[in-house]
C-alpha positions in Angstrom: -19.0 1.8 113.7 -21.9 -0.3 115.0 -24.2 0.8 112.1 -21.6 -0.2 109.6 -21.4 -3.7 111.1 -25.1 -4.1 111.1 -25.5 -2.7 107.6 -27.2 -4.9 105.1 -24.6 -6.1 102.5 -25.9 -5.4 99.0 -24.3 -6.8 95.8 -23.6 -4.2 93.1 -26.4 -4.2 90.6 -23.9 -4.7 87.7 -21.9 -7.6 89.3 -21.2 -10.3 86.7 -23.0 -8.3 84.0 -21.7 -6.8 80.9 -22.8 -3.2 81.3 -23.9 -1.0 78.4 -23.5 -3.8 75.8 -25.8 -3.3 72.9 -27.3 -6.3 71.1 -26.1 -7.2 67.6 -28.7 -7.4 64.9 -30.0 -10.9 63.8 -29.6 -12.0 60.2 -33.4 -11.8 59.7 -33.4 -8.2 60.9 -30.5 -7.3 58.5 -32.3 -8.6 55.5 -35.7 -7.2 56.6 -34.2 -3.7 56.8 -32.3 -4.1 53.5 -35.4 -5.0 51.6 -37.3 -2.0 53.1 -34.5 0.4 52.2 -34.3 -1.0 48.7 -38.1 -0.9 48.1 -38.3 2.7 49.4 -35.2 3.7 47.3 -33.5 5.0 50.4 -30.1 4.9 48.6 -28.0 6.8 51.2 -29.3 4.8 54.1 -28.8 1.5 52.3 -25.2 2.4 51.5 -24.6 3.5 55.1 -26.2 0.3 56.5 -24.5 -2.1 54.2 -21.1 -0.6 54.6 -21.2 -0.5 58.4 -22.2 -4.1 58.6 -19.2 -5.1 56.5 -16.7 -2.6 57.8 -17.4 -3.2 61.5 -16.1 0.3 62.1 -16.8 2.6 65.1 -19.4 5.2 64.3 -16.8 8.0 64.3 -14.7 6.1 61.7 -17.7 5.3 59.5 -19.1 8.8 59.2 -15.7 10.3 58.4 -14.9 8.0 55.5 -14.0 9.7 52.2 -14.9 8.4 48.8 -11.3 7.7 48.1 -11.1 5.3 51.1 -13.5 2.8 49.4 -13.6 3.9 45.7 -10.7 3.2 43.4 -10.7 3.9 39.7 -14.3 3.7 38.7 -15.6 1.2 41.1 -15.9 0.4 44.8 -13.1 -1.7 46.1 -13.6 -5.2 47.6 -11.2 -4.3 50.5 -10.3 -1.1 52.2 -8.1 0.2 55.0 -8.6 3.2 57.3 -6.9 4.6 60.3 -9.0 4.4 63.5 -9.5 7.6 65.3 -9.6 6.0 68.8 -6.5 3.9 68.5 -4.6 5.5 65.6 -4.1 1.9 64.3 -5.0 0.9 60.8 -7.7 -1.6 60.3 -8.8 -3.4 57.1 -12.2 -4.6 56.1 -14.0 -6.4 53.3 -16.8 -4.8 51.2 -19.1 -7.4 49.8 -20.9 -7.2 46.5 -24.1 -6.2 48.2 -22.4 -3.3 49.9 -20.4 -2.3 46.8 -23.5 -2.1 44.7 -25.2 0.1 47.3 -22.2 2.4 47.8 -21.7 2.7 44.1 -25.3 3.7 43.5 -25.0 6.3 46.3 -21.8 7.9 45.0 -23.3 8.2 41.5 -26.6 9.6 42.8 -25.0 12.1 45.1 -22.4 13.0 42.5 -19.6 12.6 44.9 -15.9 13.1 44.0 -12.8 11.3 45.3 -11.9 13.9 47.9 -15.6 14.2 49.2 -16.8 12.7 52.4 -18.8 9.5 51.5 -21.7 10.6 53.7 -21.9 14.4 53.6 -23.9 16.1 56.3 -27.2 17.8 55.5 -26.4 20.3 58.1 -24.4 23.2 56.7 -21.9 23.6 59.5 -20.8 20.0 59.5 -18.7 18.5 56.7 -20.0 15.0 57.1 -22.7 13.0 58.8 -22.2 13.4 62.5 -22.2 10.5 65.0 -25.4 11.9 66.7 -27.1 12.0 63.3 -26.0 8.5 62.6 -27.3 7.4 66.0 -30.7 8.9 65.1 -30.8 7.1 61.8 -30.0 3.9 63.5 -32.7 4.5 66.1 -35.3 4.9 63.3 -34.1 1.6 61.7 -34.6 -0.2 65.0 -38.1 1.3 65.4 -39.0 0.3 61.9 -38.0 -3.3 62.7 -40.3 -3.2 65.7 -37.3 -3.6 68.1 -36.6 -1.8 71.4 -34.3 1.2 70.8 -33.0 0.7 74.4 -31.4 -2.5 73.3 -29.5 -1.2 70.3 -27.0 1.4 69.4 -24.3 2.2 66.9 -22.1 -0.5 68.4 -24.9 -3.0 67.5 -23.9 -2.4 63.9 -20.1 -2.8 64.7 -20.8 -6.1 66.6 -23.2 -7.7 64.2 -20.9 -9.3 61.7 -18.1 -9.8 64.2 -20.5 -11.8 66.4 -21.6 -13.9 63.5 -18.1 -14.6 62.4 -17.1 -15.8 65.9 -20.2 -17.9 66.3 -19.5 -19.6 62.9 -15.7 -20.0 63.2 -14.8 -19.5 67.0 -11.7 -17.8 65.6 -11.2 -15.1 68.2 -8.0 -13.9 66.7 -9.6 -13.3 63.3 -12.4 -11.2 65.0 -9.7 -9.3 66.9 -8.0 -8.2 63.7 -11.3 -7.3 62.0 -12.3 -5.1 64.9 -8.9 -3.6 65.1 -8.5 -4.4 68.8 -4.9 -4.3 70.1 -5.6 -6.8 72.8 -7.5 -10.1 72.6 -9.0 -9.4 76.0 -10.8 -6.4 74.5 -12.4 -8.6 71.9 -13.6 -11.1 74.5 -15.1 -8.3 76.5 -16.6 -6.6 73.5 -18.4 -9.6 72.1 -19.3 -11.0 75.6 -18.4 -14.3 74.3 -17.5 -15.9 77.6 -21.0 -15.3 78.8 -22.6 -16.5 75.5 -20.4 -19.6 75.4 -21.2 -20.5 79.0 -24.9 -20.2 78.3 -24.7 -22.2 75.1 -22.9 -25.0 77.0 -25.5 -24.8 79.8 -28.4 -25.0 77.3 -26.9 -28.2 75.8 -26.4 -29.9 79.1 -29.5 -31.8 80.3 -29.7 -33.2 83.8 
């Protein structure tokens, strides 16, 4: 008992910290990678990158997309809707012209049909790109940008546009809908906006 009383009290290392949160990409990094992928004619990777930035989907939902989810008639749609694996709730997303062009070019180059997976796996026993394969591709992008792979992950892609939208509009409800979160509190935690907003206020306050 005495040893417990005299024991040194230590704060948990993760107190008041957002644990495991991966950084979103900056706009300059997005464009730097886009230009690199375009110049090197990495069509598949460019389609994957641009579509994930727009869709804000979890990795498991992104890799399991089928052509018919985004391609209607003879062109890529400007909007799409998919059922999320984790929540079994539908989520809608926009597909900007930049992403539509990249995805259209990839579908044509790969000769994909409506019922095909949008990003087929190059491994024979897997029907589509796996989440681990996707994570490895993303890690290579991070290294090419000269960034620390420890700071980024697949959720960095999901958070990038959502974070930019929140910073520009402060419309948390809109971001919640775009991410497909059922609770607003989940969006707050996911973006870490309380911490970011507090720091922003502090930086603007001079004493």
